[in-house]
Each structure stands twice: as structure tokens, then as C-alpha cells.
C-alpha positions as a Markdown table, in Angstrom:
| # | Residue | x | y | z |
|---|---|---|---|---|
| 1 | Gln | -1.5 | 41.5 | -4.8 |
| 2 | Asp | 2.2 | 42.9 | -4.9 |
| 3 | Gln | 4.0 | 40.1 | -3.2 |
| 4 | Val | 7.6 | 40.2 | -4.1 |
| 5 | Asp | 11.0 | 38.1 | -2.5 |
| 6 | Thr | 14.2 | 38.0 | -3.8 |
| 7 | Tyr | 16.4 | 34.3 | -3.4 |
| 8 | His | 20.4 | 35.3 | -3.3 |
| 9 | Gly | 19.5 | 38.3 | -5.8 |
| 10 | Thr | 16.7 | 37.7 | -7.8 |
| 11 | Ala | 13.0 | 38.3 | -7.0 |
| 12 | Val | 10.3 | 36.9 | -7.4 |
| 13 | Ala | 6.9 | 38.2 | -7.7 |
| 14 | Asp | 4.3 | 35.6 | -6.0 |
| 15 | Pro | 0.9 | 38.0 | -6.5 |
| 16 | Tyr | -1.2 | 34.9 | -5.5 |
| 17 | Arg | 0.7 | 34.4 | -1.5 |
| 18 | Trp | -3.2 | 35.2 | 0.0 |
| 19 | Leu | -4.5 | 31.7 | -1.3 |
| 20 | Glu | -2.2 | 29.8 | 0.3 |
| 21 | Asp | -4.7 | 30.6 | 3.5 |
| 22 | Pro | -7.3 | 28.1 | 2.8 |
| 23 | Gln | -9.4 | 29.4 | 5.6 |
| 24 | Ser | -10.0 | 32.6 | 5.0 |
| 25 | Glu | -12.6 | 34.8 | 2.7 |
| 26 | Ala | -11.1 | 36.0 | 0.3 |
| 27 | Thr | -9.5 | 32.3 | -0.7 |
| 28 | Arg | -13.5 | 31.0 | -0.4 |
| 29 | His | -15.0 | 33.5 | -2.5 |
| 30 | Trp | -12.2 | 32.4 | -4.9 |
| 31 | Ile | -13.0 | 29.4 | -5.0 |
| 32 | Glu | -16.9 | 30.1 | -5.4 |
| 33 | Ala | -16.2 | 32.4 | -8.3 |
| 34 | Gln | -14.0 | 29.8 | -9.9 |
| 35 | Asn | -16.4 | 27.9 | -9.8 |
| 36 | Gln | -19.3 | 28.9 | -11.0 |
| 37 | Leu | -17.5 | 31.0 | -13.8 |
| 38 | Thr | -15.6 | 26.9 | -14.5 |
| 39 | Phe | -19.8 | 25.1 | -14.4 |
| 40 | Ser | -21.1 | 27.9 | -16.6 |
| 41 | Tyr | -19.7 | 26.6 | -19.3 |
| 42 | Leu | -19.1 | 23.0 | -19.0 |
| 43 | Arg | -23.1 | 22.7 | -18.6 |
| 44 | Gln | -23.4 | 24.0 | -22.4 |
| 45 | Leu | -21.9 | 21.2 | -23.8 |
| 46 | Pro | -24.8 | 19.7 | -26.0 |
| 47 | His | -22.4 | 16.4 | -25.9 |
| 48 | Arg | -21.8 | 16.6 | -22.2 |
| 49 | Gln | -24.5 | 13.9 | -20.9 |
| 50 | Ala | -23.8 | 11.6 | -23.4 |
| 51 | Ile | -19.9 | 11.9 | -22.4 |
| 52 | Gln | -21.2 | 11.7 | -18.7 |
| 53 | Gln | -23.7 | 7.8 | -19.3 |
| 54 | Arg | -20.9 | 6.5 | -21.5 |
| 55 | Leu | -18.3 | 6.3 | -18.7 |
| 56 | Thr | -21.0 | 5.5 | -16.4 |
| 57 | Asp | -21.4 | 2.2 | -18.6 |
| 58 | Leu | -18.3 | 1.6 | -19.2 |
| 59 | Trp | -17.6 | 1.7 | -15.7 |
| 60 | Asn | -20.0 | 0.1 | -13.9 |
| 61 | Tyr | -19.0 | -3.5 | -13.5 |
| 62 | Glu | -18.1 | -5.3 | -10.4 |
| 63 | Arg | -14.4 | -5.2 | -9.3 |
| 64 | Tyr | -12.7 | -7.2 | -6.2 |
| 65 | Ser | -9.2 | -6.7 | -4.5 |
| 66 | Thr | -7.1 | -9.6 | -4.2 |
| 67 | Pro | -8.4 | -11.8 | -0.7 |
| 68 | Phe | -6.2 | -12.2 | 2.2 |
| 69 | His | -6.0 | -14.7 | 4.7 |
| 70 | Gln | -5.5 | -14.0 | 8.5 |
| 71 | Gly | -7.2 | -15.8 | 12.0 |
| 72 | Gly | -9.1 | -18.2 | 10.1 |
| 73 | Arg | -10.8 | -15.7 | 7.5 |
| 74 | Tyr | -10.4 | -14.1 | 4.3 |
| 75 | Phe | -10.9 | -10.4 | 3.2 |
| 76 | Tyr | -11.7 | -8.9 | 0.1 |
| 77 | Phe | -13.1 | -5.9 | -0.9 |
| 78 | Lys | -16.1 | -5.1 | -3.4 |
| 79 | Asn | -17.6 | -2.3 | -5.5 |
| 80 | Asp | -20.9 | -3.2 | -7.2 |
| 81 | Gly | -19.8 | -0.8 | -9.6 |
| 82 | Leu | -20.9 | 3.0 | -8.9 |
| 83 | Gln | -20.0 | 2.8 | -5.0 |
| 84 | Asn | -17.7 | 5.9 | -3.8 |
| 85 | Gln | -15.9 | 3.5 | -1.9 |
| 86 | Ser | -15.7 | 0.1 | -1.5 |
| 87 | Val | -17.2 | -2.5 | 0.8 |
| 88 | Leu | -15.3 | -5.0 | 2.6 |
| 89 | Tyr | -16.1 | -7.6 | 3.2 |
| 90 | Thr | -15.3 | -10.9 | 5.0 |
| 91 | Leu | -15.2 | -15.2 | 5.2 |
| 92 | Thr | -14.7 | -18.5 | 7.0 |
| 93 | Ser | -14.3 | -20.3 | 3.3 |
| 94 | Leu | -14.0 | -20.1 | 0.1 |
| 95 | Asp | -17.4 | -21.2 | -1.0 |
| 96 | Gly | -19.0 | -19.5 | 2.5 |
| 97 | Glu | -21.4 | -16.3 | 2.5 |
| 98 | Pro | -20.1 | -13.6 | 2.5 |
| 99 | Gln | -19.9 | -11.0 | 5.5 |
| 100 | Val | -20.4 | -7.2 | 5.2 |
| 101 | Leu | -17.1 | -6.0 | 8.0 |
| 102 | Leu | -16.8 | -2.5 | 7.1 |
| 103 | Asp | -19.5 | -0.1 | 4.3 |
| 104 | Pro | -17.7 | 3.1 | 4.5 |
| 105 | Asn | -20.4 | 4.5 | 2.2 |
| 106 | Thr | -23.2 | 4.8 | 5.4 |
| 107 | Leu | -20.5 | 6.9 | 6.9 |
| 108 | Ser | -20.8 | 9.7 | 5.7 |
| 109 | Ala | -23.9 | 11.3 | 3.4 |
| 110 | Asp | -21.1 | 12.5 | -0.1 |
| 111 | Gly | -19.2 | 9.4 | -0.1 |
| 112 | Thr | -16.3 | 11.2 | 0.6 |
| 113 | Val | -14.8 | 9.7 | 4.1 |
| 114 | Ala | -12.8 | 6.7 | 3.3 |
| 115 | Leu | -10.5 | 3.6 | 4.2 |
| 116 | Ser | -7.4 | 4.6 | 4.8 |
| 117 | Gly | -5.5 | 1.6 | 6.0 |
| 118 | Leu | -6.8 | -1.7 | 8.0 |
| 119 | Ala | -5.4 | -4.7 | 10.0 |
| 120 | Ile | -6.5 | -7.7 | 11.3 |
| 121 | Ser | -5.1 | -9.2 | 14.2 |
| 122 | Glu | -3.2 | -12.7 | 14.6 |
| 123 | Asn | -5.7 | -14.7 | 15.8 |
| 124 | Gly | -8.1 | -12.9 | 13.3 |
| 125 | Ala | -10.2 | -11.2 | 16.3 |
| 126 | Trp | -9.6 | -7.6 | 15.8 |
| 127 | Leu | -9.8 | -4.4 | 12.8 |
| 128 | Ala | -8.0 | -2.2 | 13.0 |
| 129 | Tyr | -9.3 | 0.6 | 10.2 |
| 130 | Gly | -8.1 | 3.9 | 9.6 |
| 131 | Leu | -10.9 | 7.2 | 8.3 |
| 132 | Ser | -9.6 | 10.0 | 5.9 |
| 133 | Thr | -12.5 | 12.5 | 5.1 |
| 134 | Ala | -12.7 | 14.6 | 2.1 |
| 135 | Gly | -9.3 | 13.5 | 0.7 |
| 136 | Ser | -7.3 | 14.7 | 4.4 |
| 137 | Asp | -3.6 | 13.3 | 5.4 |
| 138 | Trp | -4.8 | 13.0 | 8.4 |
| 139 | Val | -6.4 | 9.9 | 9.6 |
| 140 | Glu | -8.1 | 8.7 | 12.5 |
| 141 | Trp | -8.2 | 4.5 | 13.8 |
| 142 | Tyr | -10.3 | 3.1 | 14.9 |
| 143 | Val | -11.2 | -1.3 | 15.9 |
| 144 | Arg | -13.9 | -3.3 | 15.7 |
| 145 | Asp | -14.5 | -6.6 | 16.7 |
| 146 | Ile | -15.2 | -8.6 | 13.4 |
| 147 | Ala | -17.2 | -11.2 | 14.9 |
| 148 | Thr | -20.0 | -8.9 | 15.7 |
| 149 | Gly | -19.3 | -6.1 | 13.8 |
| 150 | Gln | -19.2 | -2.8 | 16.5 |
| 151 | Asp | -16.6 | -1.0 | 17.2 |
| 152 | Thr | -14.6 | -1.0 | 20.4 |
| 153 | Gly | -14.5 | 2.5 | 21.5 |
| 154 | Asp | -10.9 | 3.0 | 20.8 |
| 155 | His | -10.6 | 6.1 | 18.9 |
| 156 | Leu | -6.6 | 6.8 | 17.5 |
| 157 | Arg | -6.3 | 10.3 | 16.4 |
| 158 | Trp | -3.0 | 12.6 | 14.9 |
| 159 | Val | -2.4 | 10.2 | 12.5 |
| 160 | Lys | -0.2 | 11.0 | 9.4 |
| 161 | Phe | 1.3 | 8.3 | 6.8 |
| 162 | Ser | 1.0 | 5.6 | 9.0 |
| 163 | Gly | -0.4 | 2.0 | 9.3 |
| 164 | Ala | -1.3 | -0.1 | 12.0 |
| 165 | Ser | 1.1 | -3.7 | 13.0 |
| 166 | Trp | -0.8 | -5.7 | 15.1 |
| 167 | Ser | 1.4 | -7.5 | 18.1 |
| 168 | His | 0.7 | -11.7 | 18.4 |
| 169 | Asp | -0.4 | -11.1 | 21.4 |
| 170 | His | -3.2 | -9.8 | 20.2 |
| 171 | Gln | -3.8 | -7.3 | 22.2 |
| 172 | Gly | -3.1 | -3.9 | 20.4 |
| 173 | Phe | -0.9 | -2.7 | 17.6 |
| 174 | Phe | 1.5 | 0.1 | 16.8 |
| 175 | Tyr | 1.0 | 2.9 | 14.5 |
| 176 | Ser | 2.9 | 6.1 | 14.0 |
| 177 | Arg | 1.5 | 9.6 | 14.5 |
| 178 | Tyr | 2.5 | 13.1 | 15.5 |
| 179 | Asp | 1.9 | 15.6 | 18.5 |
| 180 | Gln | -1.0 | 17.0 | 18.4 |
| 181 | Pro | -2.0 | 20.4 | 15.7 |
| 182 | Asp | -3.1 | 23.8 | 16.9 |
| 183 | Pro | -6.5 | 23.3 | 17.3 |
| 184 | Glu | -6.9 | 26.9 | 15.6 |
| 185 | Ala | -5.6 | 26.1 | 11.8 |
| 186 | Pro | -4.7 | 21.3 | 12.3 |
| 187 | Gly | -5.1 | 21.2 | 8.8 |
| 188 | Glu | -1.8 | 23.8 | 8.4 |
| 189 | Ala | 0.7 | 21.7 | 10.4 |
| 190 | Val | 3.7 | 20.6 | 9.5 |
| 191 | Asn | 4.8 | 17.6 | 9.3 |
| 192 | Tyr | 8.0 | 17.5 | 12.2 |
| 193 | Tyr | 8.9 | 14.9 | 14.5 |
| 194 | Gln | 7.1 | 11.6 | 13.7 |
| 195 | Lys | 6.6 | 9.7 | 16.8 |
| 196 | Leu | 5.9 | 5.4 | 16.9 |
| 197 | Tyr | 3.8 | 4.1 | 19.6 |
| 198 | Tyr | 2.2 | 0.8 | 20.9 |
| 199 | His | -1.8 | 1.4 | 21.4 |
| 200 | Arg | -3.3 | -1.6 | 23.9 |
| 201 | Leu | -6.6 | -2.8 | 23.5 |
| 202 | Gly | -9.3 | -0.9 | 25.6 |
| 203 | Thr | -6.9 | 2.1 | 26.7 |
| 204 | Pro | -7.5 | 5.8 | 25.6 |
| 205 | Gln | -4.7 | 7.5 | 23.5 |
| 206 | Ala | -3.0 | 8.9 | 25.8 |
| 207 | Ala | -1.9 | 5.9 | 27.7 |
| 208 | Asp | 0.1 | 4.5 | 24.2 |
| 209 | Val | 3.0 | 3.6 | 25.0 |
| 210 | Leu | 5.9 | 5.2 | 23.1 |
| 211 | Ile | 8.6 | 3.5 | 20.9 |
| 212 | Tyr | 10.6 | 5.4 | 19.3 |
| 213 | Glu | 11.4 | 8.6 | 18.5 |
| 214 | Arg | 14.1 | 10.9 | 17.2 |
| 215 | Pro | 14.1 | 14.6 | 18.4 |
| 216 | Asp | 16.9 | 15.4 | 16.3 |
| 217 | Gln | 15.3 | 14.6 | 13.3 |
| 218 | Lys | 12.3 | 16.2 | 12.6 |
| 219 | Glu | 11.9 | 15.0 | 8.9 |
| 220 | Trp | 12.4 | 11.8 | 10.2 |
| 221 | Gly | 8.8 | 9.0 | 9.9 |
| 222 | Phe | 8.5 | 5.1 | 10.9 |
| 223 | Asp | 6.8 | 2.4 | 10.4 |
| 224 | Gly | 6.6 | -0.6 | 12.6 |
| 225 | Ser | 5.2 | -3.6 | 11.5 |
| 226 | Val | 5.5 | -7.3 | 13.3 |
| 227 | Thr | 7.2 | -9.9 | 11.5 |
| 228 | Asp | 4.8 | -13.5 | 10.6 |
| 229 | Asp | 6.5 | -14.9 | 14.1 |
| 230 | Gly | 5.9 | -12.4 | 16.1 |
| 231 | Arg | 9.7 | -12.1 | 17.6 |
| 232 | Tyr | 10.5 | -9.0 | 16.0 |
| 233 | Leu | 9.0 | -5.0 | 15.2 |
| 234 | Ile | 11.1 | -3.8 | 11.8 |
| 235 | Ile | 10.6 | -0.2 | 11.6 |
| 236 | Ser | 11.1 | 1.5 | 8.2 |
| 237 | Val | 12.9 | 4.9 | 8.4 |
| 238 | Trp | 11.5 | 7.2 | 5.8 |
| 239 | Arg | 12.2 | 10.7 | 5.4 |
| 240 | Gly | 10.2 | 12.8 | 3.0 |
| 241 | Thr | 8.9 | 11.3 | -0.9 |
| 242 | Asp | 13.3 | 10.2 | -0.9 |
| 243 | Pro | 12.6 | 6.5 | -2.0 |
| 244 | Asn | 16.0 | 5.2 | 0.4 |
| 245 | Asn | 15.6 | 4.5 | 3.7 |
| 246 | Leu | 16.9 | 3.4 | 6.4 |
| 247 | Val | 16.2 | -0.3 | 9.0 |
| 248 | Phe | 15.8 | -0.6 | 12.6 |
| 249 | Tyr | 14.6 | -3.1 | 14.7 |
| 250 | Gln | 13.7 | -4.5 | 18.0 |
| 251 | Asp | 13.2 | -7.8 | 19.7 |
| 252 | Leu | 9.9 | -8.4 | 21.2 |
| 253 | Ser | 10.1 | -11.6 | 22.4 |
| 254 | His | 12.4 | -9.3 | 25.3 |
| 255 | Pro | 10.3 | -6.1 | 27.2 |
| 256 | Asp | 11.7 | -3.3 | 27.3 |
| 257 | Ser | 14.5 | -4.3 | 24.3 |
| 258 | Pro | 16.0 | -1.7 | 22.3 |
| 259 | Val | 15.7 | -0.4 | 19.3 |
| 260 | Ile | 18.7 | -1.4 | 17.6 |
| 261 | Glu | 19.9 | 0.3 | 14.2 |
| 262 | Leu | 19.9 | -2.2 | 11.0 |
| 263 | Val | 20.9 | -0.5 | 8.5 |
| 264 | Ala | 21.9 | 3.7 | 9.9 |
| 265 | Glu | 22.4 | 5.3 | 6.0 |
| 266 | Phe | 19.7 | 6.4 | 3.9 |
| 267 | Glu | 21.6 | 4.9 | 0.9 |
| 268 | Ala | 19.5 | 2.7 | -1.3 |
| 269 | Asn | 15.8 | 1.6 | -0.4 |
| 270 | Tyr | 15.8 | -2.0 | 1.7 |
| 271 | Ser | 12.0 | -3.6 | 2.1 |
| 272 | Phe | 11.9 | -6.2 | 4.5 |
| 273 | Val | 10.4 | -9.4 | 3.1 |
| 274 | Asp | 10.4 | -12.1 | 5.6 |
| 275 | Asn | 12.5 | -14.0 | 8.6 |
| 276 | Glu | 13.5 | -17.6 | 9.5 |
| 277 | Gly | 14.9 | -16.5 | 13.1 |
| 278 | Asp | 18.2 | -14.2 | 13.4 |
| 279 | Arg | 18.4 | -14.3 | 9.6 |
| 280 | Leu | 16.2 | -11.5 | 8.3 |
| 281 | Trp | 15.2 | -10.9 | 4.1 |
| 282 | Phe | 15.4 | -7.5 | 2.0 |
| 283 | Arg | 14.7 | -6.9 | -1.2 |
| 284 | Thr | 17.2 | -3.8 | -2.0 |
| 285 | Asp | 18.5 | -1.7 | -4.5 |
| 286 | Tyr | 21.5 | -1.5 | -2.8 |
| 287 | Gln | 24.5 | -1.7 | -5.3 |
| 288 | Ala | 22.4 | -3.2 | -7.1 |
| 289 | Pro | 19.2 | -1.1 | -9.3 |
| 290 | Arg | 17.5 | -2.7 | -10.2 |
| 291 | Gly | 17.0 | -4.8 | -7.3 |
| 292 | Arg | 18.0 | -8.1 | -5.6 |
| 293 | Leu | 17.2 | -10.1 | -2.7 |
| 294 | Ile | 19.5 | -10.0 | 0.1 |
| 295 | Ala | 20.0 | -11.9 | 4.1 |
| 296 | Ile | 20.8 | -10.3 | 6.9 |
| 297 | Asp | 21.8 | -12.8 | 10.2 |
| 298 | Leu | 21.6 | -10.2 | 13.3 |
| 299 | Pro | 24.2 | -11.3 | 14.9 |
| 300 | Gln | 27.0 | -10.7 | 12.3 |
| 301 | Pro | 24.4 | -7.2 | 11.1 |
| 302 | Gln | 27.7 | -5.9 | 9.6 |
| 303 | Arg | 27.3 | -5.1 | 5.9 |
| 304 | Gln | 30.3 | -7.5 | 4.7 |
| 305 | His | 28.1 | -10.5 | 6.3 |
| 306 | Trp | 25.1 | -9.4 | 3.8 |
| 307 | Gln | 24.3 | -12.3 | 1.8 |
| 308 | Glu | 23.1 | -12.0 | -1.3 |
| 309 | Val | 20.0 | -14.6 | -2.2 |
| 310 | Ile | 18.8 | -13.8 | -5.7 |
| 311 | Pro | 21.4 | -11.7 | -7.8 |
| 312 | Glu | 20.3 | -8.8 | -9.5 |
| 313 | Leu | 18.9 | -9.7 | -13.5 |
| 314 | Glu | 18.4 | -7.2 | -16.4 |
| 315 | Asp | 14.8 | -6.7 | -15.6 |
| 316 | Thr | 12.9 | -5.0 | -12.6 |
| 317 | Leu | 13.1 | -6.5 | -9.7 |
| 318 | Gln | 9.1 | -4.8 | -7.9 |
| 319 | Gly | 8.6 | -6.7 | -5.0 |
| 320 | Val | 9.5 | -10.6 | -3.3 |
| 321 | Ser | 6.9 | -13.4 | -1.5 |
| 322 | Leu | 7.8 | -16.2 | 0.4 |
| 323 | Ile | 5.1 | -18.1 | 1.4 |
| 324 | Gln | 5.3 | -22.2 | 1.8 |
| 325 | Asp | 9.0 | -21.7 | 1.4 |
| 326 | Gln | 9.4 | -19.7 | -1.9 |
| 327 | Phe | 10.7 | -16.9 | -3.2 |
| 328 | Ile | 7.9 | -15.4 | -4.8 |
| 329 | Ala | 9.7 | -13.0 | -7.8 |
| 330 | Asn | 7.9 | -10.2 | -9.2 |
| 331 | Tyr | 9.9 | -8.5 | -12.1 |
| 332 | Leu | 9.3 | -5.7 | -14.5 |
| 333 | Gln | 10.3 | -7.6 | -18.1 |
| 334 | Asp | 9.9 | -5.3 | -21.2 |
| 335 | Ala | 7.4 | -3.0 | -19.5 |
| 336 | His | 4.7 | -6.1 | -18.1 |
| 337 | Thr | 5.0 | -8.4 | -15.6 |
| 338 | Ser | 6.9 | -11.5 | -15.2 |
| 339 | Leu | 7.2 | -14.5 | -12.2 |
| 340 | Arg | 10.1 | -16.3 | -10.8 |
| 341 | Leu | 10.5 | -18.8 | -8.2 |
| 342 | Tyr | 12.8 | -19.2 | -5.9 |
| 343 | Gln | 14.3 | -21.5 | -3.5 |
| 344 | Leu | 14.7 | -19.9 | 0.4 |
| 345 | Ser | 19.1 | -20.7 | -1.0 |
| 346 | Gly | 18.6 | -18.7 | -4.1 |
| 347 | Glu | 18.0 | -21.5 | -6.3 |
| 348 | Pro | 15.2 | -21.1 | -9.5 |
| 349 | Leu | 12.4 | -23.6 | -9.6 |
| 350 | Gly | 11.1 | -21.5 | -13.0 |
| 351 | Thr | 8.2 | -19.6 | -13.8 |
| 352 | Leu | 5.1 | -19.1 | -13.0 |
| 353 | Ala | 3.2 | -19.1 | -15.9 |
| 354 | Leu | 0.1 | -15.9 | -16.7 |
| 355 | Pro | -1.9 | -15.4 | -18.7 |
| 356 | Gly | -1.1 | -13.8 | -21.1 |
| 357 | Ile | 0.9 | -10.0 | -21.2 |
| 358 | Gly | 0.0 | -7.5 | -18.8 |
| 359 | Ser | 0.1 | -7.3 | -15.3 |
| 360 | Val | 0.2 | -8.7 | -11.5 |
| 361 | Asp | -0.2 | -8.1 | -8.0 |
| 362 | Gly | -0.8 | -10.1 | -4.9 |
| 363 | Phe | 0.9 | -12.8 | -4.0 |
| 364 | Glu | 0.2 | -11.9 | -0.4 |
| 365 | Gly | 0.2 | -14.5 | 2.8 |
| 366 | Lys | 2.2 | -16.0 | 5.5 |
| 367 | Arg | 5.2 | -19.1 | 5.3 |
| 368 | Gln | 3.5 | -21.7 | 5.6 |
| 369 | Asp | 0.4 | -20.5 | 3.3 |
| 370 | Gln | 0.3 | -23.3 | 0.8 |
| 371 | Glu | -2.6 | -20.9 | -1.3 |
| 372 | Thr | -1.9 | -16.8 | -2.0 |
| 373 | Phe | -3.9 | -14.9 | -4.8 |
| 374 | Tyr | -3.6 | -12.9 | -7.5 |
| 375 | Ser | -5.2 | -10.4 | -9.5 |
| 376 | Phe | -4.1 | -10.0 | -13.8 |
| 377 | Thr | -4.7 | -7.3 | -15.8 |
| 378 | Ser | -4.2 | -6.5 | -19.5 |
| 379 | Phe | -5.5 | -3.8 | -22.6 |
| 380 | Thr | -8.1 | -6.4 | -22.2 |
| 381 | Gln | -8.8 | -8.2 | -19.9 |
| 382 | Pro | -9.8 | -6.1 | -16.8 |
| 383 | Ser | -8.1 | -7.1 | -13.1 |
| 384 | Thr | -9.0 | -10.8 | -13.0 |
| 385 | Leu | -8.3 | -12.5 | -10.0 |
| 386 | Tyr | -6.7 | -16.0 | -9.3 |
| 387 | His | -6.3 | -18.4 | -6.9 |
| 388 | Tyr | -2.7 | -19.9 | -6.7 |
| 389 | Asp | -2.1 | -23.2 | -4.9 |
| 390 | Leu | 1.4 | -23.6 | -4.3 |
| 391 | Val | 1.7 | -26.9 | -3.1 |
| 392 | Thr | 0.1 | -28.7 | -7.4 |
| 393 | Gly | 1.5 | -24.7 | -8.8 |
| 394 | Val | -1.7 | -24.5 | -10.4 |
| 395 | Ser | -3.8 | -21.4 | -10.5 |
| 396 | Thr | -7.4 | -21.3 | -11.4 |
| 397 | Pro | -9.9 | -18.5 | -12.0 |
| 398 | Tyr | -11.5 | -16.7 | -8.2 |
| 399 | Arg | -13.4 | -14.1 | -9.7 |
| 400 | Gln | -13.7 | -12.2 | -13.2 |
| 401 | Pro | -15.8 | -9.6 | -13.0 |
| 402 | Gln | -18.6 | -9.5 | -15.9 |
| 403 | Val | -17.6 | -6.6 | -18.6 |
| 404 | Ala | -20.1 | -6.1 | -22.2 |
| 405 | Phe | -17.9 | -7.2 | -24.8 |
| 406 | Asn | -15.9 | -10.3 | -25.5 |
| 407 | Pro | -12.3 | -10.1 | -24.1 |
| 408 | Asp | -11.6 | -13.6 | -25.8 |
| 409 | Asp | -12.3 | -11.2 | -29.5 |
| 410 | Tyr | -9.2 | -9.5 | -28.7 |
| 411 | Gln | -5.0 | -10.0 | -28.9 |
| 412 | Thr | -2.9 | -8.2 | -27.8 |
| 413 | Thr | 0.9 | -8.7 | -29.4 |
| 414 | Gln | 4.4 | -7.5 | -27.8 |
| 415 | Val | 7.0 | -5.9 | -31.0 |
| 416 | Phe | 10.2 | -4.5 | -30.2 |
| 417 | Tyr | 11.2 | -0.5 | -32.3 |
| 418 | Pro | 15.4 | 0.2 | -31.9 |
| 419 | Ser | 15.7 | 3.7 | -30.9 |
| 420 | Arg | 18.7 | 5.9 | -32.1 |
| 421 | Asp | 21.1 | 4.5 | -30.0 |
| 422 | Gly | 20.0 | 1.0 | -30.6 |
| 423 | Thr | 18.1 | 0.6 | -27.3 |
| 424 | Ala | 14.9 | -1.9 | -28.4 |
| 425 | Ile | 12.1 | 0.0 | -27.2 |
| 426 | Pro | 8.7 | -2.8 | -26.0 |
| 427 | Leu | 6.0 | -1.6 | -28.1 |
| 428 | Phe | 2.0 | -3.3 | -27.6 |
| 429 | Ile | -0.6 | -3.9 | -30.3 |
| 430 | Thr | -4.1 | -5.1 | -29.3 |
| 431 | His | -6.7 | -5.3 | -32.1 |
| 432 | Arg | -9.4 | -8.3 | -33.1 |
| 433 | Arg | -8.8 | -11.2 | -33.3 |
């Protein structure tokens, strides 16, 4: 169509404006015609079936997520190889018999209902989980009794860009949602004025308690997380795709306590790590582009009283965990993972040796835990899970996928090549031994 808009004196043609209405009959006909044209060509390709079969063979192997421990149980995801969605399992001991807790593949015939979030209560009795359909950002949350595998009837709607975090009395959880959109066009609702709520088990969503909102800041979103000791609700305030955030908190030990602004400017990124009483640790890039760990004491929250625990290094600090009174710091060093250990004071304790050059994820756990898990992936080794004993400092393989080749037949070395300005560019060379 002949659609032209003028912006600051410049005419901009927009002939396909009509495609912005996904529900219109013209848009649906256009999509159908595009699919017909595309697949009429693809079906004629002589090698298409062979390529599909080869890709299927390569992808068909067991994959596990990193296990985590909560309330006397272990939880992990497993995909048999070709399942549309990974299945959530639970077990009471590492050598116990796993039980299926939630299989998203059974929730729709075409496999397009996906698990979009979960939270386990502190006592390991309840699973709060969110489901999205056909890739939608809208998520509906439910609650499941872990012992029986049955849902409770709790049902939360109009949730988007939010997780869930249980209060330590196991009676409910914090989450964020938007107001109910226009029923005539729910998919076109604008993401403004998100609100932070508390949902109590067994009550309707209409009875949820409003914890925090900002009618003066329509673009703000809220991510509420309860600290491991149950004392505080840490609220990360985000704004669109801006990596910088604010940090607020609420003292849960006092009923009806106010929400306090701890970091009130969008000048850096702050990622909450853990706390010891009223001492809070954050990974941040404030005055440290490659990241550092700081401590903020709530009785003296002013910036001049912030304390640096782990200083900024040459490598980029990607994440920090606190387990068994040790900080496990995940660094990006020359395009691969490096793990370093620190005391609570920031005193270095050495490094955690890895199986080779690769990427690492995991290290979930609580401060008193003596074990954790991580996954290691390299150019030749698919994601392999390791159990790490923080008392002995020993890593042992826990789950290793069976693939149709021997990773030990290959090796990866790292070399550096100088750019024109002298920067050493890291390169990886993988080859047969």
C-alpha cells in the first residue's frame, strides 16, 4: 500500500504496514502464500532428505542439564535426544531412582508448549512452573505437589519477563505480571507498568498481594528474589534491554516493611550473589568494565562505604557463586572459561582445574552446601556434567553423553595472532591427534 511517513523532514516509505496486524485476513493469506512458495522449492531439493537424516543422527544423543539441590531433593532436565522439550526429573539421592516431575511433551500434540520457568520451595514440597505456548512471551504459572505429582489448582496469568521466588514459610512466592490486556487483542499488549506481587498457595490470583509498583515509570520491570536465609527480598529493577539495573530490597522479617532503594541510578549492572545478615555481595561493572565483586552493608549503604572484595582483573568476571563459604568466580580468559576460588575476605584460594579448553556453566547451590555441579563443553566434548566436592576440591564426572565418536581422538590447542594494532587475537585449532 502507498504508506509514507515523515520523520524530522525525511519521508520514509512503509508499503508493508498492513503486515503489522497479525490477525488480519490479508496477513494470514500472505503467510500461507509464502509457505507454499518456500516449500514448493525446498521439497524439490535432491539432497534434502539426506541432510535431514544426517542432522537427525548428529542430534540424537542424551543431554542433561546441570543438577541442583533443594529441600532434600535433586532436580535436573534430560532430553533423550529428539524430544521437543526436555523432561524435568527429581530424585532423593544421586544414586536413587529418578522420577518424572514434569514432561512438557505431554502438554500439547505438536510439542509447542514449553517450560519457561520454575522455582522449588525451600522445603522441596512445591514446584511453581511457568508454561508458554508457541513461543509466546506470555507465561501462565501453576503449582505442583512434588510428592504426588499433582497440580494444586493455583493458576496465574498475564505473566511476562518474570521468574518466581518462594518465601521461606513455603506458603507462596513472589512474581511479576502486567495488567490484563485487551481481550480482543491479547498478543498486542504493550509491556508497560509491570507490578511485583506475592501469591499465597490456594488463593485466587485476584487475592495476590501487591508488593511494589511504579506508576510514574511505565518501562520499569521487577525481578524479586528471596535471599537464601529468607531475610530479604532483593528486587532487581530493569528497563527494556538496558543491561544496567537498579537494586531495591524489602526486609521480610518485619511485616509490611517498606521497599528500600539501595541502588537508585541506572549507571551499571548489579547481580546479587548472596548475603551474610545485612551484608550483601554483588557482582557489578560499576567503575569496573570487566566486573568485580563488592559488598554493601545495609546499615551504611552509601556508595562511599561500599567495599571491594574481588577486584577487577584483566579477564572478564562472568559470574560468582558462594558455596561452602567460598566464592567461585567464573572468568572469560582469552575466549574460554577460567575458574578461581576466593575466601569471603577476597583472599585468593587458587584455581579449579578443568578437563581442557572450553566453557563452563553451573555452580548452583547454597552457602552451607558441600557439593555442587557444573557442565563442561569443548570443541570436541559435548556438554559433560561434573560433581564438585568443595571439601576435598575434587571434581568427578557425573553424566557424560554417549556420542558416535571418541573425543579423545582429537585435541584443541590455543594460539595467538597479533592484529595490526598489536592486540593478541586468541585462536583455537582442533585436529586429530
